[in-house]
PyMOL CGO cylinders between C-alpha atoms (Angstrom):
from pymol import cmd
from pymol.cgo import CYLINDER

trace = [
    CYLINDER, 117.88, 139.66, -0.42, 118.83, 138.64, -3.70, 0.3, 1, 1, 1, 1, 1, 1,
    CYLINDER, 118.83, 138.64, -3.70, 117.29, 135.80, -5.86, 0.3, 1, 1, 1, 1, 1, 1,
    CYLINDER, 117.29, 135.80, -5.86, 119.77, 133.20, -4.37, 0.3, 1, 1, 1, 1, 1, 1,
    CYLINDER, 119.77, 133.20, -4.37, 118.71, 134.05, -0.73, 0.3, 1, 1, 1, 1, 1, 1,
    CYLINDER, 118.71, 134.05, -0.73, 115.28, 133.61, -1.66, 0.3, 1, 1, 1, 1, 1, 1,
    CYLINDER, 115.28, 133.61, -1.66, 115.35, 130.36, -3.56, 0.3, 1, 1, 1, 1, 1, 1,
    CYLINDER, 115.35, 130.36, -3.56, 117.86, 129.08, -0.65, 0.3, 1, 1, 1, 1, 1, 1,
    CYLINDER, 117.86, 129.08, -0.65, 115.31, 130.27, 1.85, 0.3, 1, 1, 1, 1, 1, 1,
    CYLINDER, 115.31, 130.27, 1.85, 112.43, 128.54, -0.18, 0.3, 1, 1, 1, 1, 1, 1,
    CYLINDER, 112.43, 128.54, -0.18, 114.12, 125.41, -0.39, 0.3, 1, 1, 1, 1, 1, 1,
    CYLINDER, 114.12, 125.41, -0.39, 114.46, 125.16, 3.08, 0.3, 1, 1, 1, 1, 1, 1,
    CYLINDER, 114.46, 125.16, 3.08, 110.82, 125.67, 3.50, 0.3, 1, 1, 1, 1, 1, 1,
    CYLINDER, 110.82, 125.67, 3.50, 109.82, 123.22, 1.15, 0.3, 1, 1, 1, 1, 1, 1,
    CYLINDER, 109.82, 123.22, 1.15, 112.33, 120.51, 1.94, 0.3, 1, 1, 1, 1, 1, 1,
    CYLINDER, 112.33, 120.51, 1.94, 112.77, 120.96, 5.80, 0.3, 1, 1, 1, 1, 1, 1,
    CYLINDER, 112.77, 120.96, 5.80, 110.47, 121.19, 8.99, 0.3, 1, 1, 1, 1, 1, 1,
    CYLINDER, 110.47, 121.19, 8.99, 107.24, 121.96, 6.91, 0.3, 1, 1, 1, 1, 1, 1,
    CYLINDER, 107.24, 121.96, 6.91, 107.57, 118.62, 5.02, 0.3, 1, 1, 1, 1, 1, 1,
    CYLINDER, 107.57, 118.62, 5.02, 108.23, 116.81, 8.26, 0.3, 1, 1, 1, 1, 1, 1,
    CYLINDER, 108.23, 116.81, 8.26, 104.97, 118.69, 10.05, 0.3, 1, 1, 1, 1, 1, 1,
    CYLINDER, 104.97, 118.69, 10.05, 102.59, 118.50, 7.28, 0.3, 1, 1, 1, 1, 1, 1,
    CYLINDER, 102.59, 118.50, 7.28, 103.94, 115.56, 5.01, 0.3, 1, 1, 1, 1, 1, 1,
    CYLINDER, 103.94, 115.56, 5.01, 105.12, 115.70, 1.38, 0.3, 1, 1, 1, 1, 1, 1,
    CYLINDER, 105.12, 115.70, 1.38, 103.56, 118.85, -0.52, 0.3, 1, 1, 1, 1, 1, 1,
    CYLINDER, 103.56, 118.85, -0.52, 101.85, 116.42, -2.93, 0.3, 1, 1, 1, 1, 1, 1,
    CYLINDER, 101.85, 116.42, -2.93, 100.01, 114.62, -0.41, 0.3, 1, 1, 1, 1, 1, 1,
    CYLINDER, 100.01, 114.62, -0.41, 99.06, 117.51, 1.77, 0.3, 1, 1, 1, 1, 1, 1,
    CYLINDER, 99.06, 117.51, 1.77, 97.83, 119.63, -1.40, 0.3, 1, 1, 1, 1, 1, 1,
    CYLINDER, 97.83, 119.63, -1.40, 96.04, 116.49, -2.03, 0.3, 1, 1, 1, 1, 1, 1,
    CYLINDER, 96.04, 116.49, -2.03, 94.02, 116.61, 1.00, 0.3, 1, 1, 1, 1, 1, 1,
    CYLINDER, 94.02, 116.61, 1.00, 93.60, 120.61, 0.56, 0.3, 1, 1, 1, 1, 1, 1,
    CYLINDER, 93.60, 120.61, 0.56, 92.32, 120.03, -3.11, 0.3, 1, 1, 1, 1, 1, 1,
    CYLINDER, 92.32, 120.03, -3.11, 89.84, 117.30, -1.47, 0.3, 1, 1, 1, 1, 1, 1,
    CYLINDER, 89.84, 117.30, -1.47, 88.34, 119.68, 0.77, 0.3, 1, 1, 1, 1, 1, 1,
    CYLINDER, 88.34, 119.68, 0.77, 88.54, 122.60, -1.71, 0.3, 1, 1, 1, 1, 1, 1,
    CYLINDER, 88.54, 122.60, -1.71, 86.47, 120.50, -4.27, 0.3, 1, 1, 1, 1, 1, 1,
    CYLINDER, 86.47, 120.50, -4.27, 83.79, 119.80, -1.78, 0.3, 1, 1, 1, 1, 1, 1,
    CYLINDER, 83.79, 119.80, -1.78, 83.58, 123.31, -0.70, 0.3, 1, 1, 1, 1, 1, 1,
    CYLINDER, 83.58, 123.31, -0.70, 83.47, 124.57, -4.24, 0.3, 1, 1, 1, 1, 1, 1,
    CYLINDER, 83.47, 124.57, -4.24, 81.56, 121.96, -5.83, 0.3, 1, 1, 1, 1, 1, 1,
    CYLINDER, 81.56, 121.96, -5.83, 84.15, 121.81, -8.72, 0.3, 1, 1, 1, 1, 1, 1,
    CYLINDER, 84.15, 121.81, -8.72, 87.15, 119.42, -8.85, 0.3, 1, 1, 1, 1, 1, 1,
    CYLINDER, 87.15, 119.42, -8.85, 90.49, 121.00, -7.74, 0.3, 1, 1, 1, 1, 1, 1,
    CYLINDER, 90.49, 121.00, -7.74, 93.56, 118.93, -7.66, 0.3, 1, 1, 1, 1, 1, 1,
    CYLINDER, 93.56, 118.93, -7.66, 96.87, 119.15, -5.91, 0.3, 1, 1, 1, 1, 1, 1,
    CYLINDER, 96.87, 119.15, -5.91, 98.46, 121.38, -8.80, 0.3, 1, 1, 1, 1, 1, 1,
    CYLINDER, 98.46, 121.38, -8.80, 95.63, 123.68, -8.43, 0.3, 1, 1, 1, 1, 1, 1,
    CYLINDER, 95.63, 123.68, -8.43, 96.14, 124.38, -4.77, 0.3, 1, 1, 1, 1, 1, 1,
    CYLINDER, 96.14, 124.38, -4.77, 100.01, 124.91, -5.39, 0.3, 1, 1, 1, 1, 1, 1,
    CYLINDER, 100.01, 124.91, -5.39, 99.08, 127.68, -8.08, 0.3, 1, 1, 1, 1, 1, 1,
    CYLINDER, 99.08, 127.68, -8.08, 96.21, 129.12, -6.09, 0.3, 1, 1, 1, 1, 1, 1,
    CYLINDER, 96.21, 129.12, -6.09, 98.37, 129.52, -2.90, 0.3, 1, 1, 1, 1, 1, 1,
    CYLINDER, 98.37, 129.52, -2.90, 101.29, 131.27, -5.32, 0.3, 1, 1, 1, 1, 1, 1,
    CYLINDER, 101.29, 131.27, -5.32, 98.24, 133.44, -6.42, 0.3, 1, 1, 1, 1, 1, 1,
    CYLINDER, 98.24, 133.44, -6.42, 97.60, 134.39, -2.87, 0.3, 1, 1, 1, 1, 1, 1,
    CYLINDER, 97.60, 134.39, -2.87, 101.10, 135.27, -2.23, 0.3, 1, 1, 1, 1, 1, 1,
    CYLINDER, 101.10, 135.27, -2.23, 100.99, 137.52, -5.61, 0.3, 1, 1, 1, 1, 1, 1,
    CYLINDER, 100.99, 137.52, -5.61, 97.89, 139.12, -4.38, 0.3, 1, 1, 1, 1, 1, 1,
    CYLINDER, 97.89, 139.12, -4.38, 99.45, 140.03, -1.09, 0.3, 1, 1, 1, 1, 1, 1,
    CYLINDER, 99.45, 140.03, -1.09, 102.63, 141.50, -2.87, 0.3, 1, 1, 1, 1, 1, 1,
    CYLINDER, 102.63, 141.50, -2.87, 100.38, 143.39, -5.33, 0.3, 1, 1, 1, 1, 1, 1,
    CYLINDER, 100.38, 143.39, -5.33, 98.52, 144.83, -2.23, 0.3, 1, 1, 1, 1, 1, 1,
    CYLINDER, 98.52, 144.83, -2.23, 101.58, 146.67, -1.24, 0.3, 1, 1, 1, 1, 1, 1,
    CYLINDER, 101.58, 146.67, -1.24, 102.44, 144.10, 1.67, 0.3, 1, 1, 1, 1, 1, 1,
    CYLINDER, 102.44, 144.10, 1.67, 105.25, 142.45, -0.59, 0.3, 1, 1, 1, 1, 1, 1,
    CYLINDER, 105.25, 142.45, -0.59, 107.11, 141.34, 2.59, 0.3, 1, 1, 1, 1, 1, 1,
    CYLINDER, 107.11, 141.34, 2.59, 110.16, 139.05, 2.12, 0.3, 1, 1, 1, 1, 1, 1,
    CYLINDER, 110.16, 139.05, 2.12, 108.24, 135.80, 2.99, 0.3, 1, 1, 1, 1, 1, 1,
    CYLINDER, 108.24, 135.80, 2.99, 105.80, 136.33, 0.64, 0.3, 1, 1, 1, 1, 1, 1,
    CYLINDER, 105.80, 136.33, 0.64, 108.49, 135.96, -2.06, 0.3, 1, 1, 1, 1, 1, 1,
    CYLINDER, 108.49, 135.96, -2.06, 109.89, 133.26, -0.50, 0.3, 1, 1, 1, 1, 1, 1,
    CYLINDER, 109.89, 133.26, -0.50, 106.68, 131.36, -0.06, 0.3, 1, 1, 1, 1, 1, 1,
    CYLINDER, 106.68, 131.36, -0.06, 105.45, 132.11, -3.69, 0.3, 1, 1, 1, 1, 1, 1,
    CYLINDER, 105.45, 132.11, -3.69, 109.08, 130.53, -4.74, 0.3, 1, 1, 1, 1, 1, 1,
    CYLINDER, 109.08, 130.53, -4.74, 108.26, 127.49, -2.71, 0.3, 1, 1, 1, 1, 1, 1,
    CYLINDER, 108.26, 127.49, -2.71, 104.87, 127.18, -4.17, 0.3, 1, 1, 1, 1, 1, 1,
    CYLINDER, 104.87, 127.18, -4.17, 106.01, 127.47, -7.84, 0.3, 1, 1, 1, 1, 1, 1,
    CYLINDER, 106.01, 127.47, -7.84, 108.57, 124.74, -7.19, 0.3, 1, 1, 1, 1, 1, 1,
    CYLINDER, 108.57, 124.74, -7.19, 105.79, 122.30, -5.49, 0.3, 1, 1, 1, 1, 1, 1,
    CYLINDER, 105.79, 122.30, -5.49, 103.65, 122.99, -8.49, 0.3, 1, 1, 1, 1, 1, 1,
    CYLINDER, 103.65, 122.99, -8.49, 106.47, 122.21, -11.05, 0.3, 1, 1, 1, 1, 1, 1,
    CYLINDER, 106.47, 122.21, -11.05, 107.16, 118.83, -8.85, 0.3, 1, 1, 1, 1, 1, 1,
    CYLINDER, 107.16, 118.83, -8.85, 103.38, 118.11, -8.87, 0.3, 1, 1, 1, 1, 1, 1,
    CYLINDER, 103.38, 118.11, -8.87, 103.05, 118.63, -12.59, 0.3, 1, 1, 1, 1, 1, 1,
    CYLINDER, 103.05, 118.63, -12.59, 106.07, 116.72, -13.38, 0.3, 1, 1, 1, 1, 1, 1,
    CYLINDER, 106.07, 116.72, -13.38, 104.80, 113.88, -11.48, 0.3, 1, 1, 1, 1, 1, 1,
    CYLINDER, 104.80, 113.88, -11.48, 101.44, 113.99, -13.12, 0.3, 1, 1, 1, 1, 1, 1,
    CYLINDER, 101.44, 113.99, -13.12, 102.94, 113.80, -16.64, 0.3, 1, 1, 1, 1, 1, 1,
    CYLINDER, 102.94, 113.80, -16.64, 105.13, 111.15, -15.59, 0.3, 1, 1, 1, 1, 1, 1,
    CYLINDER, 105.13, 111.15, -15.59, 102.07, 109.08, -14.55, 0.3, 1, 1, 1, 1, 1, 1,
    CYLINDER, 102.07, 109.08, -14.55, 99.99, 110.11, -17.53, 0.3, 1, 1, 1, 1, 1, 1,
    CYLINDER, 99.99, 110.11, -17.53, 103.14, 108.76, -19.84, 0.3, 1, 1, 1, 1, 1, 1,
    CYLINDER, 103.14, 108.76, -19.84, 104.24, 112.04, -20.93, 0.3, 1, 1, 1, 1, 1, 1,
]
cmd.load_cgo(trace, "trace")
């Protein structure tokens, strides 16, 4: 699989059926952030969720189980984090 195929597959994941099943990544990650915040006793936001899920995929790759889908999901989580950060910056006036 080349980088174009990886990005195309990631795009299909984050813009396709998953969004229909779970809602927008921003909304879904915000719900997860709320749950993680309570569990951890510290504030976590939607961008944190996307980045930590990316770290999970990196850990799986580093453990030697770098299957194709881990790289696809990693690209998808990075794209979601970038969009969330951009939207947060716009709301903050940056």
